[in-house]
C-alpha positions as a Markdown table, in Angstrom:
| # | Residue | x | y | z |
|---|---|---|---|---|
| 1 | Met | 92.2 | 92.9 | 64.0 |
| 2 | Ala | 92.3 | 89.2 | 63.4 |
| 3 | Ala | 93.3 | 86.4 | 65.5 |
| 4 | Gln | 95.8 | 83.9 | 64.0 |
| 5 | Trp | 95.1 | 80.6 | 65.0 |
| 6 | Lys | 96.6 | 77.3 | 64.4 |
| 7 | Asp | 96.1 | 74.0 | 65.0 |
| 8 | Ala | 99.3 | 72.3 | 65.5 |
| 9 | Thr | 98.7 | 68.8 | 65.9 |
| 10 | Lys | 99.7 | 66.3 | 63.3 |
| 11 | Ile | 97.4 | 63.3 | 62.8 |
| 12 | Ala | 98.2 | 60.4 | 61.0 |
| 13 | Gly | 100.3 | 62.3 | 58.1 |
| 14 | Lys | 97.3 | 64.9 | 58.0 |
| 15 | Ser | 99.0 | 68.8 | 57.7 |
| 16 | Ser | 97.4 | 71.6 | 60.4 |
| 17 | Thr | 95.0 | 74.2 | 59.0 |
| 18 | Glu | 95.4 | 77.4 | 59.5 |
| 19 | Leu | 92.0 | 79.7 | 60.8 |
| 20 | Thr | 91.9 | 83.1 | 61.0 |
| 21 | Val | 88.9 | 84.4 | 63.3 |
| 22 | Arg | 88.1 | 87.8 | 63.4 |
| 23 | Lys | 88.0 | 89.0 | 67.4 |
| 24 | Asn | 85.9 | 91.2 | 68.8 |
| 25 | Lys | 86.8 | 95.0 | 70.0 |
| 26 | Thr | 87.0 | 94.8 | 74.2 |
| 27 | Gly | 83.3 | 95.5 | 75.1 |
| 28 | His | 81.5 | 94.2 | 71.8 |
| 29 | His | 80.0 | 91.2 | 71.6 |
| 30 | Asn | 76.6 | 89.3 | 70.2 |
| 31 | His | 74.1 | 90.4 | 72.9 |
| 32 | Ile | 74.7 | 94.8 | 72.7 |
| 33 | Asn | 71.5 | 96.3 | 72.4 |
| 34 | Ser | 70.2 | 98.2 | 69.8 |
| 35 | Glu | 70.9 | 101.9 | 69.7 |
| 36 | Glu | 67.2 | 102.5 | 69.7 |
| 37 | Val | 66.2 | 101.3 | 72.9 |
| 38 | Thr | 70.0 | 102.7 | 74.3 |
| 39 | Asp | 68.8 | 106.0 | 73.3 |
| 40 | Leu | 65.0 | 105.5 | 74.4 |
| 41 | Ile | 66.5 | 105.3 | 78.1 |
| 42 | Arg | 68.6 | 107.7 | 77.9 |
| 43 | Glu | 65.9 | 110.3 | 77.0 |
| 44 | Leu | 63.0 | 108.5 | 79.6 |
| 45 | Ala | 65.5 | 108.8 | 82.1 |
| 46 | Leu | 65.2 | 112.6 | 82.4 |
| 47 | Val | 61.4 | 112.3 | 83.4 |
| 48 | Cys | 60.8 | 108.3 | 84.7 |
| 49 | Glu | 62.4 | 106.5 | 87.3 |
| 50 | Asp | 64.0 | 102.5 | 86.5 |
| 51 | Ser | 60.8 | 101.2 | 87.1 |
| 52 | Ala | 59.1 | 103.2 | 85.1 |
| 53 | Ile | 61.3 | 102.9 | 82.1 |
| 54 | Val | 60.8 | 99.5 | 82.5 |
| 55 | Ser | 57.3 | 98.6 | 82.0 |
| 56 | Ile | 57.5 | 101.0 | 78.9 |
| 57 | Leu | 60.2 | 98.8 | 76.9 |
| 58 | Asn | 58.1 | 96.3 | 77.9 |
| 59 | Arg | 55.1 | 97.5 | 77.0 |
| 60 | Leu | 56.7 | 98.2 | 73.9 |
| 61 | Gly | 58.0 | 95.0 | 72.7 |
| 62 | Tyr | 61.8 | 95.3 | 73.6 |
| 63 | Arg | 64.3 | 92.7 | 74.2 |
| 64 | Thr | 67.5 | 93.4 | 75.7 |
| 65 | Gly | 70.4 | 92.1 | 73.3 |
| 66 | Asn | 70.6 | 88.4 | 74.9 |
| 67 | Asn | 66.1 | 88.5 | 73.9 |
| 68 | Asn | 65.3 | 89.0 | 78.0 |
| 69 | Thr | 62.5 | 91.1 | 79.1 |
| 70 | Trp | 63.5 | 94.2 | 80.9 |
| 71 | Thr | 64.0 | 94.3 | 84.6 |
| 72 | Glu | 65.2 | 97.5 | 87.0 |
| 73 | Lys | 68.9 | 95.3 | 86.9 |
| 74 | Arg | 68.8 | 95.4 | 83.1 |
| 75 | Val | 68.1 | 99.3 | 83.1 |
| 76 | Gln | 70.3 | 100.2 | 85.5 |
| 77 | His | 73.3 | 98.4 | 84.0 |
| 78 | Val | 72.6 | 100.4 | 80.4 |
| 79 | Arg | 72.4 | 103.2 | 82.4 |
| 80 | His | 75.8 | 102.9 | 84.0 |
| 81 | Ser | 77.9 | 101.6 | 81.8 |
| 82 | Lys | 76.4 | 104.3 | 79.1 |
| 83 | Gly | 77.1 | 106.7 | 81.8 |
| 84 | Phe | 73.6 | 108.3 | 81.5 |
| 85 | Pro | 72.6 | 109.6 | 85.2 |
| 86 | Ala | 69.2 | 108.5 | 87.4 |
| 87 | Cys | 66.0 | 110.7 | 86.9 |
| 88 | Pro | 66.9 | 113.2 | 89.3 |
| 89 | Pro | 64.6 | 114.3 | 92.3 |
| 90 | Pro | 60.9 | 115.8 | 90.6 |
| 91 | Glu | 62.2 | 119.0 | 91.8 |
| 92 | Gln | 65.5 | 119.1 | 90.5 |
| 93 | Arg | 64.4 | 118.7 | 87.0 |
| 94 | Leu | 64.3 | 120.1 | 83.8 |
| 95 | Trp | 61.5 | 118.7 | 81.8 |
| 96 | Ile | 58.4 | 117.4 | 83.9 |
| 97 | Thr | 55.2 | 115.1 | 83.0 |
| 98 | Met | 52.1 | 116.1 | 82.4 |
| 99 | Gln | 50.8 | 115.2 | 86.1 |
| 100 | Gln | 53.9 | 117.0 | 87.7 |
| 101 | Ala | 53.0 | 120.1 | 85.4 |
| 102 | Ala | 49.4 | 120.2 | 86.5 |
| 103 | Thr | 50.6 | 120.3 | 90.3 |
| 104 | Ala | 53.0 | 123.1 | 89.6 |
| 105 | Leu | 50.4 | 125.2 | 87.7 |
| 106 | Ser | 47.3 | 124.1 | 90.3 |
| 107 | Val | 45.4 | 122.9 | 87.4 |
| 108 | Ser | 43.5 | 119.1 | 86.8 |
| 109 | Asp | 45.2 | 117.1 | 84.5 |
| 110 | Ala | 42.9 | 117.7 | 81.6 |
| 111 | Val | 43.7 | 121.3 | 81.6 |
| 112 | Val | 47.5 | 120.4 | 80.7 |
| 113 | Arg | 46.0 | 118.1 | 78.5 |
| 114 | Arg | 44.1 | 120.8 | 76.1 |
| 115 | Leu | 46.8 | 123.1 | 76.5 |
| 116 | Val | 49.4 | 120.7 | 74.9 |
| 117 | Thr | 46.5 | 119.7 | 72.3 |
| 118 | Gln | 46.0 | 123.2 | 71.4 |
| 119 | Lys | 49.9 | 123.5 | 71.0 |
| 120 | Thr | 50.1 | 126.4 | 73.7 |
| 121 | Leu | 52.2 | 124.5 | 76.3 |
| 122 | Pro | 55.0 | 122.8 | 74.3 |
| 123 | Ala | 55.6 | 118.9 | 74.9 |
| 124 | Lys | 56.7 | 115.6 | 74.1 |
| 125 | Gln | 56.1 | 112.0 | 73.7 |
| 126 | Ile | 59.1 | 110.2 | 72.8 |
| 127 | Val | 57.2 | 106.9 | 71.9 |
| 128 | Lys | 53.6 | 105.5 | 72.3 |
| 129 | Phe | 53.4 | 104.7 | 76.4 |
| 130 | Ala | 56.0 | 107.4 | 76.9 |
| 131 | Pro | 54.8 | 109.7 | 79.3 |
| 132 | Trp | 54.5 | 113.2 | 77.5 |
| 133 | Met | 57.8 | 115.7 | 78.5 |
| 134 | Ile | 57.4 | 119.4 | 79.3 |
| 135 | Glu | 60.1 | 121.0 | 79.9 |
| 136 | Arg | 59.9 | 122.6 | 83.0 |
| 137 | Ala | 60.6 | 126.3 | 81.7 |
| 138 | His | 57.6 | 126.6 | 79.3 |
| 139 | Leu | 55.1 | 126.3 | 82.0 |
| 140 | Asp | 57.0 | 130.2 | 82.6 |
| 141 | Leu | 55.3 | 131.6 | 78.6 |
| 142 | Pro | 53.1 | 134.0 | 78.5 |
| 143 | Ala | 50.4 | 132.0 | 76.3 |
| 144 | Val | 50.1 | 129.2 | 79.0 |
| 145 | His | 50.0 | 131.8 | 81.9 |
| 146 | Arg | 46.9 | 133.5 | 80.0 |
| 147 | Ala | 45.1 | 130.6 | 79.8 |
| 148 | Ile | 45.6 | 129.1 | 83.2 |
| 149 | Arg | 44.4 | 132.3 | 84.6 |
| 150 | His | 41.0 | 131.8 | 82.5 |
| 151 | Val | 40.7 | 128.2 | 83.7 |
| 152 | His | 41.4 | 130.2 | 87.2 |
| 153 | Thr | 38.9 | 132.4 | 86.9 |
| 154 | Gly | 36.3 | 130.6 | 84.9 |
| 155 | Arg | 36.2 | 132.1 | 81.9 |
| 156 | Arg | 37.5 | 130.6 | 78.2 |
| 157 | Asp | 39.3 | 132.0 | 76.1 |
| 158 | Ser | 37.6 | 133.6 | 73.1 |
| 159 | Ser | 40.5 | 132.6 | 71.3 |
| 160 | Leu | 40.6 | 128.8 | 72.1 |
| 161 | Thr | 36.7 | 127.8 | 71.4 |
| 162 | Pro | 36.3 | 126.4 | 68.3 |
| 163 | Lys | 34.6 | 128.5 | 65.5 |
| 164 | Asp | 32.2 | 126.5 | 65.0 |
| 165 | Ala | 30.8 | 126.0 | 68.5 |
| 166 | Gln | 27.3 | 124.5 | 68.9 |
| 167 | Arg | 25.0 | 127.2 | 69.7 |
| 168 | Arg | 23.1 | 127.1 | 73.2 |
| 169 | Ile | 18.9 | 125.8 | 72.0 |
| 170 | Phe | 17.7 | 127.5 | 75.0 |
| 171 | Gly | 18.5 | 131.4 | 75.1 |
| 172 | Asp | 19.1 | 133.1 | 78.3 |
| 173 | Leu | 15.2 | 133.1 | 80.1 |
| 174 | Arg | 15.1 | 136.4 | 81.6 |
């Protein structure tokens, strides 16, 4: 939609000038956030509190539409204006972090990291510096239960040891 504006003044016999300017649509302006940032906030809100989202966005160098750094209020404004819910309480989340998975499985963070590295436990990391996201339902996978059982009993799963594992220099001396 184009708005028309006319300079209605005539000064010393000069004629008026007609100027046609394109108007912004309602809610649009030159200082909107990029779709990439908006999508990132939507994904991160599944597992992160607003304060954690702020630190991730600032660490990655993202700026607001006005070229400001991110604050909790600015993240809250994006969530509110786009209709994203805030991060639910930890016990209600469908997606959890590695640390929360470690707590739920009663193992260390290193064990969960190893399971993710070995692709036994599916996980995703949206961007660098963001926490790894694990779908809560994946904690019930049979392969995950088997690996956790081996950790709790102190045995290593033979399928998880590398084929070229280093051999012991000294055998059993008994």
